[in-house]
C-alpha positions in Angstrom: 86.0 -5.3 119.3 89.3 -7.3 120.2 91.5 -8.7 117.5 90.9 -12.3 119.1 87.1 -12.3 118.7 86.4 -15.4 116.2 84.7 -14.5 113.0 81.4 -15.8 113.8 81.0 -13.6 116.9 82.0 -10.5 114.4 79.7 -11.8 111.9 76.6 -12.0 114.3 77.7 -8.8 115.8 77.3 -7.2 112.6 73.8 -8.5 111.8 72.2 -7.8 115.2 69.9 -10.9 115.2 67.0 -10.8 117.2 64.7 -13.5 118.0 61.0 -14.6 119.1 59.5 -17.8 120.0 55.7 -17.9 118.7 54.1 -21.1 118.8 54.1 -24.1 120.9 52.5 -27.2 118.8 51.0 -30.1 120.4 49.2 -32.2 117.9 48.2 -36.0 117.3 48.5 -37.2 113.9 47.4 -36.6 111.2 48.3 -32.9 111.3 50.1 -30.0 108.9 51.3 -26.7 109.1 51.8 -24.5 105.8 53.8 -21.4 106.0 54.3 -18.9 103.2 56.9 -17.0 102.3 58.1 -14.9 104.9 59.2 -11.0 104.7 62.8 -10.1 103.7 65.2 -10.9 107.0 62.9 -13.1 108.7 63.7 -16.7 109.1 61.4 -19.2 110.6 62.7 -21.9 112.6 61.4 -25.1 114.3 62.4 -27.1 117.0 61.1 -30.8 117.4 60.8 -31.6 121.0 58.9 -35.1 120.9 57.8 -36.9 118.0 58.6 -36.5 114.1 57.9 -34.1 111.4 58.2 -34.1 107.6 59.4 -31.1 105.8 58.5 -30.0 102.4 61.0 -27.0 101.8 61.0 -24.2 99.3 61.0 -25.0 95.6 60.1 -28.8 95.8 63.4 -29.7 97.3 63.7 -33.1 98.9 61.5 -34.1 101.8 63.4 -34.1 105.2 62.4 -36.2 108.3 62.8 -34.3 111.5 62.9 -36.4 114.9 63.4 -35.2 118.5 65.9 -32.8 119.1 66.2 -31.9 115.3 66.1 -27.8 114.6 65.3 -26.7 111.3 65.7 -23.0 110.0 64.7 -21.3 106.7 67.8 -18.5 106.1 65.8 -17.5 103.2 62.3 -17.2 104.3 60.9 -19.8 101.7 57.4 -21.1 102.2 57.2 -24.6 103.3 55.1 -27.4 104.8 55.8 -29.4 107.8 53.1 -32.4 108.3 52.9 -35.8 110.1 53.7 -37.9 107.0 50.8 -40.1 107.2 48.9 -39.3 104.2 45.8 -38.7 105.9 43.8 -35.1 105.9 44.6 -33.2 109.1 41.9 -32.3 111.3 41.0 -28.6 112.8 43.4 -27.0 114.6 42.7 -25.0 117.9 44.9 -21.9 119.0 44.5 -20.5 122.5 46.9 -17.8 124.2 49.2 -18.9 126.9 51.4 -16.8 128.9 54.2 -15.5 126.6 53.3 -18.0 123.8 50.4 -19.2 121.4 49.5 -22.9 122.0 48.2 -24.8 119.0 46.4 -28.1 119.4 44.4 -30.5 117.7 42.3 -33.5 118.5 44.2 -36.0 116.5 44.8 -39.3 118.2 47.9 -40.5 116.3 51.6 -40.3 117.2 52.3 -37.2 119.0 54.1 -34.3 118.2 55.4 -31.4 120.4 57.3 -28.4 118.5 58.4 -25.1 119.3 58.3 -22.5 116.4 59.7 -19.1 116.2 61.4 -16.7 113.9 65.1 -14.8 113.7 64.8 -11.5 112.4 67.5 -9.4 110.7 67.0 -5.9 109.3 67.9 -4.5 106.2 70.6 -4.3 104.5 71.9 -7.2 106.4 69.1 -9.6 105.1 71.2 -10.0 101.9 73.7 -12.1 103.8 70.9 -15.0 104.2 70.1 -14.8 100.4 73.9 -14.7 99.3 75.7 -16.9 101.8 73.2 -19.2 103.7 71.4 -22.0 102.3 67.7 -21.9 102.1 67.1 -24.9 104.5 69.5 -25.2 107.4 68.8 -28.7 109.4 70.8 -29.5 112.7 70.4 -33.1 113.9 70.3 -33.8 117.6 73.5 -35.0 118.9 75.7 -35.3 122.1 79.0 -35.6 120.4 82.2 -34.6 122.6 85.2 -33.5 120.8 88.8 -33.1 122.4 87.1 -33.1 125.8 84.8 -30.3 125.2 81.2 -30.5 125.0 80.0 -30.0 121.1 77.6 -27.4 119.9 75.0 -30.0 119.5 75.1 -30.8 123.0 74.6 -27.1 124.3 72.1 -26.8 121.6 70.2 -29.5 123.3 70.5 -27.8 126.8 69.3 -24.4 125.4 66.1 -26.2 123.8 65.3 -27.9 126.9 65.4 -24.4 128.6 63.3 -22.6 125.9 60.7 -25.8 126.4 60.7 -25.2 130.2 60.1 -21.7 129.7 57.4 -21.8 127.3 55.6 -24.3 129.6 55.7 -22.4 133.1 54.9 -18.9 132.2 57.5 -17.4 134.7 58.0 -13.8 135.5 60.1 -12.2 132.6 59.3 -15.3 130.3 58.6 -13.5 126.9 61.9 -11.6 127.1 63.9 -14.6 128.1 62.3 -16.7 125.2 63.1 -13.9 122.9 66.8 -13.7 124.3 67.0 -17.4 124.2 65.9 -17.4 120.5 68.8 -14.8 119.5 71.5 -17.2 121.2 69.9 -20.2 119.3 70.6 -18.8 116.0 74.1 -18.3 116.8 74.4 -21.9 118.5 72.6 -23.3 115.3 75.3 -21.7 113.0 78.2 -23.1 115.2 76.7 -26.5 115.2 76.2 -26.5 111.6 79.8 -25.5 110.8 80.8 -28.3 113.1 78.9 -30.9 111.0 80.9 -33.3 109.0 79.3 -32.0 105.9 78.6 -28.2 106.6 75.9 -26.6 104.6 77.1 -25.1 101.2 78.1 -21.1 101.5 79.9 -19.4 104.1 79.6 -22.1 106.8 81.3 -24.8 104.6 84.0 -22.3 103.6 84.8 -21.2 107.1 84.9 -24.6 108.4 87.4 -25.6 105.7 90.8 -25.8 107.3 92.9 -23.9 104.6 90.3 -21.4 103.8 89.1 -20.7 107.2 92.4 -18.2 108.0 91.4 -16.3 105.1 87.8 -15.8 106.4 88.9 -14.8 109.7 91.3 -12.5 108.6 88.7 -10.4 106.6 86.4 -10.5 109.4 89.3 -9.3 111.9 90.7 -6.5 109.9 88.1 -5.5 107.1 89.9 -2.1 106.4 92.9 -3.6 105.4 93.8 -3.7 101.9 93.7 -7.2 101.4 95.3 -8.7 98.1 94.5 -12.1 96.7 98.3 -13.1 97.1 98.0 -12.2 100.7 94.8 -14.2 101.4 96.1 -17.0 99.3 99.2 -17.1 101.3 97.3 -17.3 104.6 95.6 -20.4 102.9 98.6 -22.1 102.0 97.4 -22.1 98.2 98.4 -20.7 95.0 96.5 -17.3 93.9 94.5 -19.5 91.4 93.5 -22.4 93.5 92.4 -20.2 96.3 90.4 -17.9 93.6 88.8 -21.2 92.1 88.1 -23.0 95.7 86.8 -19.9 97.1 84.4 -19.3 94.3 83.6 -22.9 93.9 82.5 -23.1 97.6 81.0 -19.8 98.3 79.6 -18.7 94.8 81.2 -15.5 95.2 84.6 -14.4 95.3 87.0 -13.2 98.2 86.9 -9.5 96.9 82.9 -9.7 96.9 83.0 -11.2 100.4 85.2 -8.4 101.6 82.9 -5.5 100.1 80.0 -7.1 101.9 81.5 -7.1 105.4 82.7 -3.5 104.6 79.2 -2.3 103.6 77.5 -3.9 106.3 79.8 -2.4 109.1 79.4 0.9 107.1 75.5 0.9 107.1 75.2 0.2 110.7 78.0 3.3 111.2 76.0 5.5 109.0 73.1 5.5 111.5 75.2 7.6 113.4 74.0 11.0 112.5 77.4 12.6 114.0 79.5 10.4 111.9 80.9 11.9 108.7 80.7 10.0 105.4 84.3 10.6 105.0 84.8 9.1 108.4 82.8 6.0 107.8 84.4 5.4 104.4 88.1 5.5 105.9 86.9 3.0 108.8 86.1 0.3 106.2 89.1 1.2 104.2 88.1 3.4 101.6 90.6 6.6 101.0 88.2 7.6 98.1 84.8 8.9 99.6 83.6 8.6 95.8 84.6 4.8 95.4 82.9 4.1 98.8 79.7 5.9 97.9 79.8 3.8 94.5 80.4 0.2 96.2 77.7 1.2 98.7 75.1 2.1 96.4 75.9 -1.1 94.3 75.7 -3.4 97.3 73.0 -1.6 99.5 70.9 -0.2 96.5 71.0 3.4 97.7 73.5 5.9 98.4 74.9 6.1 102.0 73.1 9.6 102.1 70.0 8.1 101.5 70.6 5.5 103.5 71.5 7.6 106.6 68.3 9.9 105.8 65.9 6.9 106.7 67.2 6.9 110.0 67.3 10.6 110.7 63.6 11.0 109.4 62.5 8.1 111.7 64.0 9.4 114.9 61.8 11.4 117.2 62.1 15.1 117.0 
C-alpha cells in the first residue's frame, strides 16, 4: 500500500469490514424495537429516513432522539431499544420478505417512521478494536456542511443513504450485492463524518482528529514496523514526551505503545492466514527481529499463539 494512504484507509483495510442491510421499517406510532447484545464483531446500525426515533442505548445511558437523516451505530454491539417516544404500548409488527430485504410494518396511525436497519461485521481478532478504541454508541447527525469548498462527509453520507433507500425499494437486479457493498462503504463514511464533527466521539476518532496528535497516529499506521520511540512520536506532535504521553493516554485510554502493538498484531493476524508465510517473516514484517518476542506479544493481544491462530485457517480450508 502506498505511503500516501491516509490512516483511516489503512485502518479499514486491516479490519476488512463487511456490511449488510437487513430490514426496512415502516411504522406508525406507537412502535418499538428491542435489540439484544450482538455477537462479537457485529455492529447494528440504523438509518432514520423519515420521522424520528428515541434510542435507549446500552448500560442505561442517556436517551438520544434521532431525526430524519441521522445514523446510529453500536460499535460494541450492545443491546438497545428504539421507540417512538409516545409512551404508549406498541401494536403488533408484521414482517414479510421483499426482494433483497425484510420489510417490517405495523398498523399504527401516529407519526410515521421509515428506517433502514442492518449491521457491520468485523471478524476476530479485529473485533477487539471495537471494544478498545470506539465508543459504545456512535451517532452521526444529518447535515450538509461544506468545508473549504469541498463537500463534507455528512453530505456524502446523505447521498449514500438515499441510494441505499432507493435500492431497498425497487428490487433491481444485483440489489442484494449492491446493498451489502453500500453498507460496507457506509461504515467508512460514518467514521470519517464522526472524525470531522466539532466534538468527535471519545477514543481513536477524537485522537486522530486532534491537530497535534494526528501526525503521530498517521505515522504509526503508515509505518508500523518502524521502531518508534516516544520522543520521536512526541516530536511529530510538537509536544514534550511527558505531555504527549499524558494527552495520548487521556484521549484514548491506552498508551501509544499499546496502539502500535495492536496495529502490528492486526496486520500479523492477517498475514498468518497465508500458509506459505513463515512466522519469522511475519514477525519481521511487523517490526520484530525476535520471534519469541513476537509470539509473546501476539499471544497477549490475540489470546492464542501465532501457530494456534494459523492452524484455525489450515483446518478450516477444504482439502
